[in-house]
C-alpha positions as CSV (number, residue, x, y, z in Angstrom):
1,M,-77.7,89.3,-70.0
2,P,-75.2,87.2,-71.8
3,R,-73.0,89.0,-74.3
4,K,-74.0,88.9,-77.9
5,R,-71.6,87.2,-80.3
6,A,-71.2,86.6,-83.9
7,Q,-72.7,83.2,-84.4
8,K,-72.1,80.5,-87.0
9,Q,-75.4,79.3,-88.2
10,P,-75.9,75.5,-88.7
11,R,-76.1,74.4,-92.3
12,E,-79.5,73.8,-93.6
13,P,-80.2,70.1,-93.9
14,K,-79.8,69.2,-97.5
15,F,-81.6,65.9,-97.0
16,V,-84.6,65.4,-94.8
17,G,-83.4,62.0,-93.7
18,Y,-80.6,63.4,-91.5
19,L,-80.5,65.8,-88.5
20,P,-77.0,67.5,-88.5
21,L,-76.1,69.2,-85.2
22,T,-73.1,71.5,-84.6
23,P,-71.0,71.0,-81.5
24,N,-72.7,74.1,-80.0
25,Q,-76.1,72.5,-80.6
26,V,-74.8,69.4,-78.8
27,V,-73.9,71.5,-75.8
28,A,-77.4,73.1,-75.9
29,W,-79.0,69.7,-76.0
30,N,-77.0,68.6,-73.0
31,L,-77.7,71.8,-71.1
32,A,-81.4,71.0,-71.4
33,Q,-80.6,67.4,-70.2
34,A,-78.7,68.7,-67.2
35,G,-81.8,70.8,-66.2
36,A,-84.1,67.8,-66.6
37,W,-81.6,65.6,-64.7
38,R,-81.8,67.9,-61.7
39,G,-85.5,68.5,-62.1
40,W,-84.9,72.3,-62.1
41,T,-87.0,75.0,-63.6
42,Q,-85.3,77.5,-65.8
43,A,-85.5,80.0,-63.0
44,R,-83.8,77.6,-60.6
45,A,-81.1,76.9,-63.2
46,T,-80.4,80.6,-63.7
47,E,-80.1,81.1,-60.0
48,A,-77.6,78.2,-59.7
49,L,-75.6,79.5,-62.6
50,E,-75.3,83.1,-61.4
51,P,-72.3,82.6,-59.0
52,Y,-70.3,80.8,-61.7
53,L,-71.2,83.0,-64.7
54,G,-70.8,86.3,-62.8
55,V,-74.1,87.5,-64.3
56,R,-77.7,86.5,-63.9
57,W,-79.3,85.1,-67.0
58,S,-82.9,85.8,-67.6
59,T,-85.1,82.8,-68.0
60,A,-85.6,83.9,-71.6
61,S,-81.8,83.8,-72.2
62,F,-81.6,80.4,-70.7
63,S,-84.5,79.2,-72.7
64,A,-82.9,80.6,-75.9
65,A,-79.6,78.8,-75.1
66,E,-81.5,75.5,-74.7
67,R,-83.5,76.1,-77.9
68,S,-80.2,76.4,-79.8
69,V,-80.5,72.7,-80.5
70,T,-83.5,73.2,-82.8
71,G,-83.8,77.0,-83.2
72,K,-82.7,79.1,-86.1
73,V,-80.2,81.0,-83.9
74,V,-77.4,78.9,-82.4
75,R,-75.5,80.2,-79.4
76,N,-71.8,79.9,-79.5
77,F,-71.0,78.7,-76.0
78,T,-67.7,79.7,-74.4
79,A,-65.4,77.6,-72.3
80,D,-66.2,79.8,-69.4
81,E,-69.9,79.1,-69.8
82,I,-69.4,75.4,-70.1
83,V,-67.3,75.3,-67.0
84,A,-70.0,77.3,-65.2
85,F,-72.6,74.8,-66.4
86,A,-70.6,71.9,-65.0
87,R,-70.2,73.5,-61.6
88,A,-73.8,74.7,-61.3
89,F,-75.3,71.3,-62.4
90,E,-72.6,69.3,-60.6
91,V,-71.7,67.2,-63.6
92,P,-68.4,66.8,-65.4
93,V,-67.5,69.1,-68.3
94,T,-67.6,66.1,-70.5
95,W,-71.4,65.8,-69.9
96,F,-72.0,68.7,-72.3
97,F,-70.2,66.9,-75.2
98,L,-71.9,63.5,-74.8
99,P,-73.7,62.5,-78.0
100,P,-77.5,63.1,-78.2
101,P,-79.7,60.1,-79.3
102,A,-78.3,58.5,-82.4
103,W,-81.8,58.7,-84.0
104,A,-83.7,62.1,-84.0
105,E,-86.7,60.0,-84.9
106,P,-87.3,56.7,-86.6
107,G,-85.3,56.5,-89.8
108,V,-83.7,59.9,-89.1
109,P,-80.1,59.6,-87.8
110,T,-78.4,62.4,-85.9
111,T,-75.1,63.5,-87.3
112,L,-72.3,65.9,-86.3
113,D,-72.0,69.0,-88.4
114,T,-68.4,70.2,-88.5
115,P,-66.5,72.1,-91.2
116,D,-64.7,69.0,-92.4
117,A,-67.9,66.8,-92.5
118,E,-69.2,65.2,-95.6
119,R,-72.5,66.5,-97.0
120,W,-74.7,64.8,-94.4
121,G,-72.4,65.3,-91.5
122,Q,-70.2,62.9,-89.5
123,G,-71.5,60.0,-87.3
124,V,-72.5,61.5,-84.0
125,A,-70.7,58.6,-82.3
126,L,-67.5,60.5,-83.0
127,L,-68.3,62.4,-79.9
128,V,-67.7,59.3,-77.8
129,D,-64.2,59.0,-79.2
130,L,-63.6,62.7,-78.5
131,V,-64.9,62.5,-74.9
132,F,-63.3,59.3,-73.8
133,G,-60.3,58.9,-76.2
134,D,-58.8,55.8,-77.6
135,T,-56.4,53.5,-75.7
136,G,-53.3,55.7,-76.5
137,Q,-55.1,58.9,-75.6
138,Q,-56.4,57.5,-72.4
139,A,-52.8,56.5,-71.5
140,E,-51.6,60.0,-72.2
141,L,-54.4,61.4,-70.0
142,A,-53.5,59.0,-67.2
143,V,-49.9,60.1,-67.3
144,R,-50.8,63.8,-67.3
145,L,-53.3,63.4,-64.5
146,D,-51.0,61.4,-62.3
147,G,-48.3,64.0,-62.8
148,F,-50.6,66.9,-61.9
149,L,-52.1,65.2,-58.9
150,Q,-48.7,64.0,-57.6
151,D,-47.5,67.6,-57.9
152,L,-50.6,68.9,-56.1
153,G,-49.9,66.7,-53.1
154,P,-52.3,64.3,-51.2
155,G,-53.1,66.9,-48.6
156,R,-54.9,69.1,-51.2
157,L,-56.8,66.4,-53.1
158,T,-60.5,66.1,-53.0
159,E,-62.0,62.6,-52.6
160,A,-62.8,62.6,-56.4
161,Q,-59.2,63.7,-57.2
162,D,-57.8,61.0,-55.0
163,K,-59.8,58.4,-56.8
164,V,-58.7,59.8,-60.2
165,R,-55.1,59.6,-59.1
166,A,-55.6,55.9,-58.0
167,Y,-57.2,55.2,-61.4
168,A,-54.4,57.0,-63.2
169,R,-51.7,54.9,-61.4
170,H,-53.7,51.7,-62.0
171,R,-54.0,52.6,-65.7
172,I,-50.3,53.3,-66.0
173,A,-49.4,50.0,-64.2
174,A,-51.7,48.1,-66.4
175,L,-50.2,49.6,-69.5
176,A,-46.7,48.8,-68.2
177,R,-47.7,45.2,-67.6
178,D,-49.1,44.9,-71.1
179,A,-46.0,46.4,-72.5
180,F,-43.7,44.0,-70.6
181,R,-46.0,41.1,-71.4
182,D,-45.8,42.0,-75.1
183,S,-42.0,42.3,-74.8
184,E,-41.7,38.9,-73.2
185,A,-43.9,37.3,-75.8
186,L,-41.8,38.9,-78.5
187,Q,-38.5,37.7,-76.9
188,T,-39.9,34.2,-76.7
189,R,-40.9,34.3,-80.4
190,L,-37.5,35.7,-81.4
191,R,-35.6,33.0,-79.4
192,S,-37.7,30.3,-81.0
193,L,-37.0,31.7,-84.5
194,A,-33.3,32.0,-83.7
195,N,-33.2,28.3,-82.6
196,Q,-35.0,27.3,-85.8
197,L,-32.6,29.3,-88.0
198,E,-29.6,27.8,-86.1
199,D,-31.0,24.2,-86.7
200,R,-31.5,24.9,-90.4
201,E,-28.0,26.3,-90.6
202,V,-26.5,23.2,-89.1
203,Q,-28.5,20.9,-91.3
204,A,-27.5,22.8,-94.4
205,K,-23.8,22.7,-93.4
206,M,-23.9,19.0,-92.7
207,A,-25.5,18.4,-96.1
208,V,-22.8,20.5,-97.8
209,A,-20.0,18.8,-95.8
210,A,-21.4,15.3,-96.7
211,E,-21.6,16.2,-100.4
212,L,-18.0,17.6,-100.4
213,D,-16.7,14.9,-98.1
214,I,-15.2,17.4,-95.7
215,D,-15.4,17.9,-91.9
216,V,-18.4,20.1,-91.1
217,G,-16.2,22.1,-88.8
218,E,-14.3,23.5,-91.8
219,L,-17.5,25.4,-92.7
220,G,-17.4,27.3,-89.5
221,G,-20.2,27.9,-86.9
222,P,-22.0,25.2,-85.0
223,A,-21.3,21.7,-86.2
224,T,-24.3,20.0,-84.7
225,S,-27.8,20.8,-83.6
226,E,-29.7,19.4,-80.7
227,G,-30.8,15.9,-81.6
228,S,-28.6,15.6,-84.6
229,S,-25.1,14.1,-84.7
């Protein structure tokens, strides 16, 4: 039997037009989806989970975990359990944090219930950002993954890890190319601006020299610009 834990209860919806779900309820929803994806009964799921959990859940315990998404008692899943789910159902850990449907039913959006959320919860699409990260975060992940897999060595990589390493290196190379391309574009713009400023300086000095009836060289700097003499 899973250990009993103090559980944070989801906030009661204050407006019937929204369905706020806590992150633990999102995990529960995805746990049910993993079982459906595999076509497993609850008994088959508990059998698959046992080696990775170290204990055998009863079907009632598994059912209660799945029902957390709509039940009055919400299970607080641990990192150990989520890793066990991923191994048993053969899906990435990120599977269990993918957002549920954006609409619980027509006209009733699903929201994410977190301590910092507004009254009706945050947009459930926030989970997409948290799972996949933005461009900068993806770059950081790519660098960390490449470093880890490089340290691990090719002889110990699984096929999936080898593909990840190739992706990480490709990602790093792409980011580097973008950075250099941006740098080259900036240099081109700066050179163009410098040329324009130099031309204006020459034109201004020539105008001053003409007005004072002196040689433009006495004002210092370039005396002529391309195309003007």
